[in-house]
C-alpha positions as CSV (number, residue, x, y, z in Angstrom):
1,X,23.5,30.5,33.9
2,X,24.4,27.0,35.0
3,X,27.0,25.2,32.7
4,X,25.5,21.8,33.2
5,X,22.1,22.9,32.2
6,X,23.5,24.5,29.0
7,X,25.4,21.3,28.2
8,X,22.4,19.2,28.9
9,X,20.2,21.3,26.6
10,X,23.0,21.2,23.9
11,X,23.2,17.4,24.1
12,X,19.4,16.9,23.9
13,X,19.1,19.2,20.9
14,X,22.0,17.4,19.1
15,X,20.5,14.0,19.8
16,X,17.1,15.1,18.6
17,X,18.5,16.5,15.4
18,X,20.5,13.4,14.8
19,X,17.5,11.2,15.4
20,X,15.3,13.2,13.1
21,X,18.1,13.3,10.4
22,X,18.4,9.5,10.5
23,X,14.8,8.4,10.6
24,X,12.9,11.3,9.0
25,X,13.0,13.3,5.8
26,X,15.2,16.3,5.1
27,X,12.1,18.5,5.1
28,X,11.2,17.3,8.6
29,X,14.8,17.9,9.8
30,X,14.6,21.5,8.6
31,X,11.2,22.0,10.3
32,X,12.6,20.6,13.6
33,X,15.8,22.7,13.3
34,X,13.8,25.9,12.7
35,X,11.5,25.2,15.6
36,X,14.4,24.4,17.9
37,X,16.3,27.5,16.8
38,X,13.2,29.7,17.4
39,X,12.6,28.1,20.8
40,X,16.2,28.6,21.9
41,X,16.2,32.2,20.7
42,X,13.1,32.9,22.7
43,X,14.6,31.3,25.8
44,X,17.8,33.3,25.4
45,X,15.9,36.5,25.0
46,X,13.8,35.8,28.0
47,X,16.9,35.0,30.1
48,X,18.5,38.3,29.0
49,X,15.3,40.2,30.0
50,X,15.2,38.6,33.5
51,X,18.9,38.5,34.1
52,X,20.4,41.9,33.1
53,X,24.2,42.5,33.4
54,X,23.6,44.9,36.2
55,X,20.6,46.4,38.1
56,X,21.1,49.7,36.3
57,X,21.2,48.0,32.9
58,X,17.7,46.6,32.9
59,X,16.2,47.1,29.4
60,X,13.1,46.1,27.5
61,X,15.0,46.1,24.2
62,X,14.7,42.6,22.8
63,X,17.9,42.8,20.7
64,X,20.0,43.9,23.7
65,X,18.3,41.2,25.9
66,X,19.1,38.6,23.3
67,X,22.8,39.7,23.0
68,X,23.1,39.7,26.8
69,X,21.5,36.2,27.1
70,X,23.8,34.9,24.3
71,X,26.9,36.2,26.0
72,X,25.8,34.5,29.2
73,X,25.1,31.3,27.3
74,X,28.6,31.3,25.7
75,X,30.3,31.9,29.0
76,X,28.4,29.0,30.6
77,X,29.0,26.7,27.6
78,X,32.8,27.3,27.5
79,X,33.3,27.4,31.3
80,X,34.0,23.7,31.7
81,X,36.6,23.9,28.9
82,X,38.5,26.6,30.8
83,X,38.7,24.5,34.0
84,X,37.0,27.0,36.2
85,X,38.7,30.2,34.8
86,X,36.7,33.2,33.8
87,X,35.5,33.0,30.2
88,X,35.3,36.4,28.4
89,X,32.4,37.3,26.1
90,X,33.0,36.2,22.5
91,X,32.6,39.6,20.9
92,X,31.7,40.0,17.3
93,X,34.6,38.0,15.9
94,X,34.0,35.2,18.4
95,X,30.3,35.1,17.5
96,X,31.1,35.1,13.8
97,X,33.3,32.0,14.4
98,X,30.6,30.3,16.4
99,X,28.0,30.9,13.7
100,X,30.3,29.6,11.0
101,X,30.9,26.4,13.1
102,X,27.2,26.0,13.7
103,X,26.5,26.3,9.9
104,X,29.2,23.8,9.1
105,X,27.9,21.4,11.7
106,X,24.3,21.7,10.3
107,X,25.7,21.3,6.7
108,X,27.3,18.0,7.8
109,X,24.0,16.9,9.4
110,X,22.0,17.7,6.2
111,X,24.6,15.8,4.1
112,X,24.2,12.8,6.4
113,X,20.4,13.1,6.1
114,X,20.5,13.4,2.3
115,X,22.4,10.1,2.0
116,X,19.3,8.5,3.6
117,X,16.9,10.2,1.1
118,X,15.8,8.7,-2.2
119,X,18.3,9.4,-5.1
120,X,17.2,11.9,-7.7
121,X,17.0,10.6,-11.2
122,X,18.6,12.9,-13.8
123,X,17.1,12.3,-17.2
124,X,18.9,15.1,-19.0
125,X,21.3,12.8,-20.7
126,X,18.4,11.0,-22.5
127,X,18.1,14.0,-24.8
128,X,21.7,13.5,-26.0
129,X,22.5,11.8,-29.3
130,X,23.2,8.1,-29.7
131,X,26.6,7.5,-28.0
132,X,29.5,5.5,-29.3
133,X,29.3,4.3,-32.8
134,X,27.3,4.5,-36.0
135,X,23.7,4.1,-36.3
136,X,22.3,0.9,-37.8
137,X,19.3,0.8,-40.2
138,X,16.6,-1.8,-40.2
139,X,14.7,-3.0,-43.2
140,X,11.8,-0.7,-42.5
141,X,14.2,2.3,-42.8
142,X,14.2,3.2,-39.1
143,X,17.6,4.1,-37.8
144,X,18.9,3.3,-34.3
145,X,18.8,7.0,-33.5
146,X,15.2,7.2,-34.4
147,X,14.3,4.1,-32.4
148,X,16.2,5.6,-29.5
149,X,14.2,8.8,-29.7
150,X,11.0,6.8,-29.6
151,X,12.3,4.8,-26.7
152,X,13.3,7.9,-24.7
153,X,9.9,9.4,-25.3
154,X,8.2,6.3,-23.9
155,X,10.8,5.9,-21.1
156,X,10.1,9.3,-19.7
157,X,6.5,8.5,-19.4
158,X,7.2,5.0,-17.9
159,X,9.6,6.5,-15.3
160,X,6.9,8.9,-14.3
161,X,4.5,6.0,-13.9
162,X,7.0,4.3,-11.6
163,X,7.3,7.5,-9.6
164,X,11.1,7.5,-9.5
165,X,11.7,11.0,-10.9
166,X,12.2,14.0,-8.7
167,X,13.2,16.7,-11.2
168,X,14.8,20.0,-10.3
169,X,13.4,23.4,-11.5
170,X,15.3,23.0,-14.8
171,X,15.9,19.6,-16.4
172,X,19.2,18.1,-15.3
173,X,20.1,20.9,-12.9
174,X,20.0,21.4,-9.2
175,X,17.6,23.8,-7.5
176,X,20.3,26.4,-6.9
177,X,21.3,26.2,-10.6
178,X,17.7,26.7,-11.6
179,X,17.3,29.7,-9.4
180,X,20.6,31.2,-10.6
181,X,19.6,30.8,-14.2
182,X,16.3,32.5,-13.6
183,X,18.0,35.4,-11.8
184,X,20.5,35.8,-14.6
185,X,17.9,35.7,-17.3
186,X,15.5,38.1,-15.5
187,X,17.2,41.2,-17.0
188,X,17.0,43.0,-13.6
189,X,19.9,45.1,-12.5
190,X,22.1,43.0,-10.3
191,X,20.7,39.7,-11.6
192,X,24.1,38.5,-12.7
193,X,25.6,39.1,-9.3
194,X,22.6,37.5,-7.6
195,X,23.0,34.4,-9.8
196,X,26.7,34.2,-9.0
197,X,26.0,34.4,-5.3
198,X,23.3,31.7,-5.5
199,X,25.7,29.5,-7.5
200,X,28.5,30.0,-4.9
201,X,26.3,29.1,-2.0
202,X,24.8,26.2,-3.9
203,X,28.2,24.8,-4.4
204,X,28.9,24.9,-0.7
205,X,25.6,23.4,0.4
206,X,25.0,19.6,0.1
207,X,23.0,18.2,-2.8
208,X,20.9,15.0,-2.8
209,X,22.3,11.9,-4.4
210,X,21.8,12.1,-8.1
211,X,21.9,9.3,-10.7
212,X,22.1,10.0,-14.4
213,X,20.4,7.6,-16.7
214,X,21.7,6.8,-20.2
215,X,20.4,4.5,-22.9
216,X,21.8,3.1,-26.1
217,X,19.8,1.3,-28.8
218,X,21.3,-1.2,-31.2
219,X,19.9,-3.5,-33.9
220,X,21.3,-5.9,-36.4
221,X,21.5,-4.4,-39.9
222,X,19.0,-6.0,-42.3
223,X,16.6,-7.3,-39.7
224,X,13.1,-5.7,-39.5
225,X,11.9,-4.0,-36.5
226,X,9.8,-6.1,-34.1
227,X,11.6,-9.4,-34.6
228,X,13.2,-9.5,-31.1
229,X,16.4,-7.9,-32.2
230,X,16.1,-4.7,-30.3
231,X,19.0,-4.5,-27.9
232,X,19.0,-1.8,-25.3
233,X,21.8,-0.9,-23.0
234,X,20.9,1.2,-19.9
235,X,23.3,2.7,-17.5
236,X,23.1,4.6,-14.2
237,X,26.0,6.7,-13.1
238,X,26.8,9.1,-10.3
239,X,27.7,12.4,-11.9
240,X,29.5,13.5,-8.8
241,X,32.1,10.8,-8.8
242,X,31.7,9.6,-12.4
243,X,31.3,6.0,-11.2
244,X,28.9,3.6,-12.8
245,X,26.1,2.5,-10.4
246,X,24.5,-0.1,-12.6
247,X,24.7,-1.2,-16.2
248,X,22.9,-3.8,-18.2
249,X,22.2,-4.8,-21.8
250,X,18.8,-6.4,-22.5
251,X,16.9,-7.6,-25.5
252,X,13.2,-6.9,-26.0
253,X,10.8,-7.8,-28.8
254,X,9.3,-4.3,-29.3
255,X,9.5,-0.7,-28.2
256,X,6.8,-1.0,-25.5
257,X,8.5,-3.9,-23.8
258,X,11.9,-2.3,-24.0
259,X,10.7,0.9,-22.4
260,X,9.0,-1.0,-19.6
261,X,12.0,-3.2,-18.9
262,X,14.3,-0.2,-18.8
263,X,11.9,1.6,-16.5
264,X,11.6,-1.4,-14.2
265,X,15.4,-1.8,-14.1
266,X,16.0,1.9,-13.2
267,X,13.1,1.8,-10.7
268,X,14.5,-1.2,-8.9
269,X,17.9,0.4,-8.5
270,X,16.3,3.6,-7.2
271,X,14.0,1.7,-4.8
272,X,16.8,-0.4,-3.3
273,X,18.7,2.8,-2.4
274,X,15.6,4.5,-1.0
275,X,15.1,3.9,2.7
276,X,11.5,5.0,2.4
277,X,10.5,2.2,0.0
278,X,8.7,-0.8,1.5
279,X,10.7,-4.0,1.0
280,X,7.9,-5.7,-0.8
281,X,8.2,-3.1,-3.6
282,X,11.9,-4.0,-4.3
283,X,12.0,-6.7,-6.9
284,X,14.5,-8.7,-8.9
285,X,17.8,-7.2,-9.9
286,X,16.9,-7.1,-13.6
287,X,13.7,-5.2,-12.9
288,X,11.6,-7.5,-15.1
289,X,8.9,-8.1,-12.4
290,X,8.3,-4.4,-12.1
291,X,8.3,-4.1,-15.9
292,X,5.7,-6.9,-16.1
293,X,3.5,-5.2,-13.6
294,X,3.7,-1.9,-15.5
295,X,2.8,-3.6,-18.8
296,X,0.0,-5.6,-17.2
297,X,-1.5,-2.3,-15.8
298,X,-1.6,-0.9,-19.3
299,X,-3.7,-3.7,-20.9
300,X,-6.5,-2.0,-22.7
301,X,-9.6,-3.5,-24.3
302,X,-13.0,-2.4,-25.7
303,X,-15.2,-4.0,-23.0
304,X,-18.3,-5.1,-24.9
305,X,-18.8,-8.2,-22.7
306,X,-17.3,-10.0,-19.7
307,X,-15.5,-12.2,-22.1
308,X,-13.4,-9.3,-23.3
309,X,-12.3,-8.5,-19.8
310,X,-11.6,-12.2,-19.1
311,X,-9.3,-12.5,-22.1
312,X,-7.5,-9.3,-21.1
313,X,-7.0,-10.6,-17.5
314,X,-5.6,-13.8,-19.0
315,X,-3.0,-11.7,-20.7
316,X,-2.2,-9.9,-17.5
317,X,-1.8,-13.2,-15.7
318,X,0.5,-14.5,-18.4
319,X,2.7,-11.4,-18.0
320,X,2.9,-11.5,-14.3
321,X,3.2,-15.3,-14.0
322,X,6.6,-15.2,-15.7
323,X,7.9,-12.6,-13.3
324,X,6.4,-14.1,-10.1
325,X,8.2,-17.4,-10.5
326,X,11.4,-15.9,-9.2
327,X,12.1,-16.0,-5.4
328,X,13.4,-12.4,-5.8
329,X,10.1,-11.1,-7.3
330,X,8.6,-8.0,-5.6
331,X,6.0,-8.9,-3.1
332,X,3.6,-6.4,-4.6
333,X,3.8,-8.2,-7.9
334,X,2.8,-11.5,-6.3
335,X,0.0,-9.7,-4.5
336,X,-1.5,-8.4,-7.7
337,X,-1.1,-11.7,-9.5
338,X,-2.9,-13.4,-6.6
339,X,-5.8,-10.9,-7.0
340,X,-6.1,-11.9,-10.6
341,X,-6.0,-15.6,-9.8
342,X,-8.9,-15.0,-7.4
343,X,-10.9,-13.5,-10.3
344,X,-9.9,-16.5,-12.4
345,X,-11.1,-19.0,-9.7
346,X,-7.6,-20.2,-9.1
347,X,-7.8,-19.7,-5.3
348,X,-5.2,-22.3,-4.3
349,X,-2.6,-20.7,-6.6
350,X,-3.5,-17.3,-5.0
351,X,-3.0,-18.8,-1.5
352,X,0.5,-20.0,-2.4
353,X,1.5,-16.5,-3.5
354,X,0.1,-15.0,-0.3
355,X,2.0,-17.6,1.7
356,X,5.3,-16.7,0.0
357,X,4.6,-13.0,0.8
358,X,3.8,-14.0,4.4
359,X,7.2,-15.7,4.6
360,X,9.3,-13.0,3.0
361,X,7.4,-9.9,4.1
362,X,5.7,-10.5,7.5
363,X,5.0,-6.7,7.8
364,X,3.1,-6.6,4.6
365,X,-0.3,-6.4,6.4
366,X,-2.4,-6.0,3.2
367,X,-1.0,-9.2,1.9
368,X,-1.7,-10.9,5.3
369,X,-5.3,-9.8,5.1
370,X,-5.6,-11.4,1.7
371,X,-3.9,-14.5,3.1
372,X,-6.4,-14.8,5.9
373,X,-9.3,-14.4,3.4
374,X,-7.9,-17.1,1.1
375,X,-7.6,-19.4,4.1
376,X,-11.2,-18.8,5.0
377,X,-12.3,-19.3,1.4
378,X,-10.5,-22.7,1.1
379,X,-12.1,-23.7,4.5
380,X,-15.5,-23.3,2.8
381,X,-17.3,-26.7,3.0
382,X,-18.3,-26.2,-0.6
383,X,-14.8,-25.8,-1.8
384,X,-13.2,-28.7,-3.7
385,X,-9.7,-29.3,-5.0
386,X,-10.1,-29.8,-8.7
387,X,-6.9,-31.7,-9.5
388,X,-3.7,-33.2,-8.0
389,X,-1.9,-30.0,-9.0
390,X,-4.2,-28.1,-6.6
391,X,-3.5,-30.6,-3.9
392,X,0.3,-30.2,-4.4
393,X,-0.1,-26.4,-4.3
394,X,-2.1,-26.5,-1.1
395,X,0.4,-28.8,0.5
396,X,3.3,-26.5,-0.5
397,X,1.4,-23.4,0.8
398,X,0.8,-25.1,4.2
399,X,4.4,-26.1,4.4
400,X,5.4,-22.4,3.9
401,X,2.8,-21.3,6.5
402,X,4.0,-23.9,8.9
403,X,7.5,-22.5,8.6
404,X,6.1,-19.1,9.4
405,X,4.2,-20.4,12.4
406,X,0.8,-19.6,11.0
407,X,-0.7,-23.2,10.8
408,X,0.4,-26.8,10.5
409,X,1.4,-29.0,7.6
410,X,-1.0,-31.1,5.6
411,X,-1.5,-34.4,7.4
412,X,-2.8,-37.8,6.3
413,X,-6.5,-38.0,5.7
414,X,-6.9,-34.2,5.7
415,X,-8.1,-34.4,2.1
416,X,-10.5,-37.1,0.8
417,X,-11.5,-37.1,-2.9
418,X,-10.7,-33.4,-3.2
419,X,-12.7,-32.4,-0.1
420,X,-11.1,-30.9,2.9
421,X,-11.9,-32.6,6.2
422,X,-13.2,-30.9,9.3
423,X,-9.8,-31.0,11.1
424,X,-8.0,-29.2,8.3
425,X,-10.9,-26.7,7.9
426,X,-10.8,-25.8,11.6
427,X,-7.0,-25.3,11.5
428,X,-7.3,-23.0,8.4
429,X,-10.0,-21.0,10.1
430,X,-8.1,-20.6,13.3
431,X,-5.0,-19.5,11.3
432,X,-7.2,-16.9,9.5
433,X,-8.6,-15.6,12.7
434,X,-5.1,-15.3,14.3
435,X,-3.9,-13.3,11.2
436,X,-6.9,-11.0,11.3
437,X,-6.4,-10.2,15.0
438,X,-2.7,-9.4,14.4
439,X,-3.6,-7.0,11.6
440,X,-6.4,-5.4,13.6
441,X,-4.0,-4.6,16.4
442,X,-1.8,-2.8,14.0
443,X,-4.7,-0.4,13.2
444,X,-5.0,1.0,16.7
445,X,-3.8,4.6,16.9
446,X,-0.9,3.8,19.1
447,X,0.5,1.1,16.8
448,X,0.0,3.3,13.8
449,X,2.0,6.2,15.4
450,X,4.7,3.9,16.7
451,X,5.0,2.1,13.4
452,X,5.3,5.4,11.6
453,X,8.2,6.4,13.8
454,X,10.0,3.1,14.0
455,X,9.6,1.9,10.4
456,X,10.6,4.5,8.0
457,X,10.0,2.2,5.0
458,X,6.4,1.9,6.0
459,X,5.7,5.6,6.7
460,X,4.1,6.3,3.4
461,X,1.6,3.5,4.1
462,X,0.9,4.3,7.8
463,X,0.7,8.1,7.7
464,X,-2.8,8.0,5.9
465,X,-4.1,5.9,8.8
466,X,-3.5,8.7,11.2
467,X,-6.8,10.0,10.0
468,X,-9.8,8.5,11.8
469,X,-11.9,7.8,8.7
470,X,-9.1,5.9,6.9
471,X,-8.2,3.9,10.0
472,X,-11.8,3.2,11.0
473,X,-12.8,2.1,7.6
474,X,-10.1,-0.7,7.4
475,X,-10.5,-1.5,11.1
476,X,-14.3,-2.1,10.7
477,X,-13.7,-4.2,7.7
478,X,-11.3,-6.4,9.7
479,X,-13.7,-6.7,12.6
480,X,-16.5,-8.0,10.3
481,X,-14.0,-10.3,8.6
482,X,-13.2,-11.8,12.0
483,X,-16.9,-12.2,12.5
484,X,-17.2,-14.1,9.3
485,X,-14.4,-16.4,10.4
486,X,-16.2,-17.0,13.7
487,X,-19.4,-17.8,11.8
488,X,-17.6,-20.4,9.7
489,X,-15.7,-21.8,12.7
490,X,-18.9,-22.2,14.6
491,X,-20.2,-24.4,11.8
492,X,-17.5,-27.0,12.0
493,X,-18.8,-30.0,14.0
494,X,-17.3,-30.3,17.5
495,X,-16.0,-33.8,17.4
496,X,-13.4,-32.6,14.8
497,X,-11.9,-30.1,17.3
498,X,-8.7,-31.8,18.3
499,X,-7.3,-31.2,21.8
500,X,-4.4,-28.8,22.0
501,X,-5.2,-26.8,18.9
502,X,-4.4,-23.1,19.4
503,X,-7.4,-20.8,19.5
504,X,-9.9,-23.6,20.3
505,X,-11.4,-23.9,23.7
506,X,-12.5,-27.1,25.3
507,X,-16.2,-26.4,25.2
508,X,-16.6,-24.7,21.8
509,X,-15.9,-21.4,20.0
510,X,-17.2,-19.0,22.6
511,X,-19.5,-19.7,25.5
512,X,-23.1,-20.8,25.6
513,X,-24.3,-17.2,25.7
514,X,-21.4,-14.8,26.0
515,X,-19.9,-13.1,22.9
516,X,-16.3,-11.9,23.2
517,X,-15.7,-8.2,23.4
518,X,-13.8,-8.1,20.1
519,X,-17.0,-9.3,18.3
520,X,-19.3,-6.7,19.8
521,X,-18.0,-3.9,17.6
522,X,-18.4,-6.1,14.5
523,X,-22.0,-6.9,15.6
524,X,-22.8,-3.1,15.9
525,X,-21.3,-2.5,12.5
526,X,-23.3,-5.3,11.0
527,X,-26.5,-3.9,12.6
528,X,-25.7,-0.4,11.2
529,X,-25.2,-1.8,7.7
530,X,-28.1,-4.3,7.4
531,X,-30.4,-3.1,10.2
532,X,-30.2,-6.4,12.2
533,X,-27.7,-8.6,13.8
534,X,-29.9,-11.1,15.7
535,X,-29.3,-14.0,13.3
536,X,-25.5,-13.6,13.8
537,X,-25.8,-13.5,17.6
538,X,-28.0,-16.6,17.5
539,X,-25.5,-18.5,15.4
540,X,-22.5,-17.5,17.6
541,X,-24.2,-18.2,21.0
542,X,-25.8,-21.5,19.9
543,X,-22.6,-22.8,18.4
544,X,-21.6,-24.6,21.6
545,X,-24.9,-26.5,21.7
546,X,-24.7,-27.8,18.2
547,X,-25.2,-31.6,18.0
548,X,-22.3,-33.7,16.8
549,X,-24.4,-35.0,14.0
550,X,-24.9,-31.5,12.5
551,X,-23.7,-31.3,8.9
552,X,-20.3,-29.6,8.3
553,X,-21.9,-26.7,6.7
554,X,-24.0,-25.9,9.7
555,X,-27.7,-25.9,10.2
556,X,-30.1,-25.2,7.4
557,X,-30.4,-21.6,6.6
558,X,-33.7,-19.8,7.0
559,X,-34.0,-19.3,3.3
560,X,-32.9,-22.8,2.5
561,X,-30.2,-21.6,0.2
562,X,-27.0,-21.5,2.3
563,X,-25.6,-22.8,5.6
564,X,-23.6,-20.8,8.1
565,X,-20.4,-22.2,6.8
566,X,-21.6,-23.0,3.4
567,X,-20.3,-20.5,0.8
568,X,-18.5,-17.4,1.9
569,X,-15.2,-17.0,0.2
570,X,-12.9,-14.7,2.1
571,X,-10.5,-14.4,-0.7
572,X,-12.8,-15.1,-3.6
573,X,-12.3,-11.6,-5.0
574,X,-10.3,-8.8,-3.6
575,X,-10.6,-5.1,-3.7
576,X,-8.4,-3.1,-6.1
577,X,-6.3,-1.9,-3.3
578,X,-6.0,-5.1,-1.5
579,X,-7.8,-3.8,1.6
580,X,-11.3,-4.6,0.5
581,X,-13.4,-7.4,1.5
582,X,-13.0,-10.8,0.1
583,X,-15.2,-10.5,-2.9
584,X,-15.7,-6.8,-3.4
585,X,-19.2,-6.6,-4.8
586,X,-21.7,-4.0,-5.5
587,X,-25.4,-3.2,-5.9
588,X,-27.0,-3.9,-9.2
589,X,-28.5,-0.5,-9.8
590,X,-26.5,1.7,-7.5
591,X,-29.6,2.8,-5.6
592,X,-29.7,3.0,-1.9
593,X,-31.0,0.0,-0.1
594,X,-34.4,0.5,1.5
595,X,-33.1,-0.6,4.8
596,X,-29.4,-0.6,4.1
597,X,-28.5,1.6,7.0
598,X,-31.5,1.2,9.2
599,X,-30.8,1.3,12.9
600,X,-32.3,-1.1,15.4
601,X,-35.3,1.1,16.1
602,X,-36.2,0.9,12.4
603,X,-35.2,4.5,11.5
604,X,-32.8,4.9,8.7
605,X,-30.4,7.8,8.9
606,X,-30.0,10.1,5.8
607,X,-27.8,8.9,3.0
608,X,-25.3,11.7,3.7
609,X,-24.9,10.5,7.3
610,X,-24.8,6.7,7.1
611,X,-21.2,6.6,5.6
612,X,-19.8,9.2,8.0
613,X,-17.0,8.5,10.4
614,X,-18.2,7.1,13.7
615,X,-17.1,9.5,16.5
616,X,-18.9,7.8,19.4
617,X,-19.1,4.0,20.0
618,X,-22.9,3.9,20.0
619,X,-23.4,5.7,16.7
620,X,-25.1,3.6,14.0
621,X,-22.8,4.3,11.1
622,X,-19.5,3.3,9.5
623,X,-17.4,4.7,6.7
624,X,-16.2,1.3,5.6
625,X,-17.4,-0.2,2.4
626,X,-15.2,-3.2,3.1
627,X,-17.3,-3.8,6.3
628,X,-20.5,-3.6,4.2
629,X,-19.2,-6.2,1.8
630,X,-18.0,-8.5,4.6
631,X,-21.4,-8.1,6.2
632,X,-22.9,-9.4,2.9
633,X,-20.6,-12.4,3.2
634,X,-21.8,-13.1,6.7
635,X,-25.4,-13.0,5.8
636,X,-24.7,-15.1,2.7
637,X,-23.3,-17.8,5.1
638,X,-26.5,-17.6,7.0
639,X,-28.7,-17.8,3.9
640,X,-30.4,-14.4,4.4
641,X,-30.4,-13.2,0.8
642,X,-32.3,-10.0,1.5
643,X,-29.7,-8.9,4.0
644,X,-27.0,-9.8,1.4
645,X,-28.5,-7.5,-1.2
646,X,-28.9,-4.8,1.4
647,X,-25.3,-5.0,2.4
648,X,-24.0,-5.1,-1.1
649,X,-26.0,-2.0,-2.1
650,X,-24.5,-0.2,1.0
651,X,-21.0,-1.2,-0.2
652,X,-21.5,0.0,-3.8
653,X,-23.1,3.3,-2.7
654,X,-20.3,4.2,-0.4
655,X,-18.4,7.1,-1.9
656,X,-15.0,5.5,-1.0
657,X,-15.8,2.2,-2.8
658,X,-12.9,1.2,-5.0
659,X,-14.5,-1.5,-7.1
660,X,-14.4,-0.7,-10.8
661,X,-16.6,-3.6,-12.1
662,X,-18.5,-5.0,-9.2
663,X,-20.3,-7.6,-11.3
664,X,-16.9,-9.3,-12.0
665,X,-16.0,-9.5,-8.3
666,X,-19.4,-10.8,-7.1
667,X,-19.6,-13.3,-9.9
668,X,-16.3,-14.9,-9.0
669,X,-16.8,-15.0,-5.3
670,X,-17.7,-18.5,-4.0
671,X,-19.4,-16.8,-1.0
672,X,-22.4,-16.2,-3.2
673,X,-22.3,-19.4,-5.1
674,X,-25.6,-20.8,-3.6
675,X,-27.4,-17.5,-3.9
676,X,-26.7,-17.4,-7.7
677,X,-29.0,-20.3,-8.3
678,X,-31.5,-20.1,-5.4
679,X,-32.3,-16.5,-4.8
680,X,-34.4,-14.5,-7.2
681,X,-33.5,-11.2,-5.5
682,X,-29.9,-12.0,-5.9
683,X,-30.3,-13.0,-9.5
684,X,-32.0,-9.7,-10.2
685,X,-29.3,-7.9,-8.4
686,X,-26.5,-9.4,-10.5
687,X,-28.4,-8.9,-13.7
688,X,-28.9,-5.2,-13.0
689,X,-25.3,-4.8,-12.0
690,X,-24.1,-6.5,-15.2
691,X,-26.1,-4.1,-17.3
692,X,-24.4,-1.2,-15.4
693,X,-20.9,-2.6,-15.8
694,X,-21.3,-3.7,-19.4
695,X,-23.8,-1.2,-21.0
696,X,-22.7,-2.3,-24.5
697,X,-24.5,-5.7,-24.0
698,X,-27.8,-5.5,-25.8
699,X,-27.0,-2.1,-27.2
700,X,-27.7,-1.5,-31.0
701,X,-24.7,-1.7,-33.2
702,X,-23.3,1.5,-34.8
703,X,-21.9,2.0,-38.2
704,X,-18.5,0.6,-37.3
705,X,-19.9,-2.8,-36.3
706,X,-19.3,-2.1,-32.6
707,X,-21.9,-1.8,-30.0
708,X,-22.6,1.8,-28.9
709,X,-20.7,2.7,-25.7
710,X,-17.4,4.1,-24.9
711,X,-14.3,1.8,-24.8
712,X,-13.1,1.1,-21.3
713,X,-9.8,0.1,-19.7
714,X,-9.4,-3.3,-18.3
715,X,-10.0,-2.9,-14.6
716,X,-6.6,-3.5,-13.3
717,X,-8.8,-4.8,-10.6
718,X,-6.2,-5.6,-8.2
719,X,-3.4,-3.9,-10.0
720,X,-2.0,-0.7,-8.5
721,X,1.1,1.5,-9.1
722,X,4.3,0.6,-7.3
723,X,4.6,3.3,-4.5
724,X,7.4,5.7,-4.7
725,X,8.5,4.8,-1.2
726,X,4.0,1.0,-1.9
727,X,1.9,1.0,-1.4
728,X,1.2,-0.4,0.1
């Protein structure tokens, strides 16, 4: 056996295990180690079979062959260390020493890998009595001990909602301690010895980082509960070293707020030490932004009418707005607040939040998608700035985006009487198209795999996109979103196209008759959804020949209700997960569209097939409800209301659709603003959807004075849980 080959294999295996230990989880390291050990054992056995010690000692015994191969391996491995002298076989004692050294080396590797794992939160100390001092009593007779018990009960629930707990088999113990306790309590002969052995080896083997959380509740004697006097001290400590990791005293007005603030504080300190947590999920040091998000998600209301939901959203915005004002706020909190702003028709405020996320978290691609949609919405020729405050916010947003290299600053005469001029609109649309193309490239399989390997903190987000359906769904939505930007850009008069602008050609958007390759997939998807893409092709290919005197909104629509650039709002209303189309709308009655998935030959595939994954490029189907919604936006820009309703029904009937209350999204999307007043089909669509989303409207009153119908949660609409490692 060649010594250099042995040392080469040893080096490769060591580098591989070190790489896996640094950039992957402990479970992956163990899998790779087991596979590597099995492969090496097979190779050593095969070598022993094919290279016996002597011609007379040929044997088919696998154990003897493995022993022979291992002896040869050891001789070749230690040969360079003996400077050419003969190396004897290790023997039993020698192999015992080698095995011990290998186990110690692997233990060091696992210890190193565990330091790059998320810390485990030990909540066993929460069950202890109130530490340090006497218990105060408030006027309502509730002691600090009782209030602490109530806080602990809520805190355990809130920590689970934050997904920061990774409990062992038994509370507060390690896995080896749990197994040992089970063995000792089993009553089986030898159970005590087995438990002792397990505990011994558990002491030798490395344990994950563990933080123990403690809380203390104090109140001023004589003050009633709920007057803002509830003072909570939370501490995190490392039980291995006894050192304090974090400690903070905070004041909260009530028990719910105190539990949320403590959970947010603990989660922030866990996330910041977890290399698998996306950076946009790590918030302010005091954890109040994560706490505000947790409280906003838990807003509940009996939804008898849209007004009930609107008031609940206002309370959500009020909570999140306080936290989002800090530059250290978690990007996911800004993202969720921007989604709520879109539902409240505060699109410029939403744009500013997305711009800040673009500056701080350029790899937050969901946020960049919403940014591009907000840019397109504001470039809508029907959009108007309502006040000087909106103008200031837009100027600030463009300053941030200019710093990021996305677009240019606001210039003189870009806004006249609250109306955006053509030059600014074109710049915003070009920036939106550039962002969408960058996101779409990230959804190719190669980029998904490479990003999963290179960016450990994004792995939990990228791994689901290894599956074709998940990846194709978002990719198709992005392609149709690019098509929507192209339709809007084609509607901007040509004399406003300044020379030297990036993304603009000298003679127009595309050519006189040629559509770029990147748009062809979007056209096929639009045809699969609505049954026809001829109006879109006509708008794109005729964009070059538009007369300079054409109105900014484009030519008159066939239905007389909307122009090509007239109304679509890319960011008007987002999907709950942030990956949806700009408005996230739905069908009024949930029924399948008569021609919602018709192919170009007029034949409609069965309902169970039209939302399947597309395996071949020419198949007329898409799994993307986002693409269906964006197709509705495209046809709304062209004024084809029947195609809009068809596409929206296709979106709402998709089994993967994430919209909880489609009527809310569609009603706040400026994309459909003209259709609301001009299209009878669209009016009927919205009315039917409103009855579905708010069945209590018009229902008879029951004996309690409330309309019949179950109470519903506020659709956290855009709000989603902070991921254990994002979300997102």
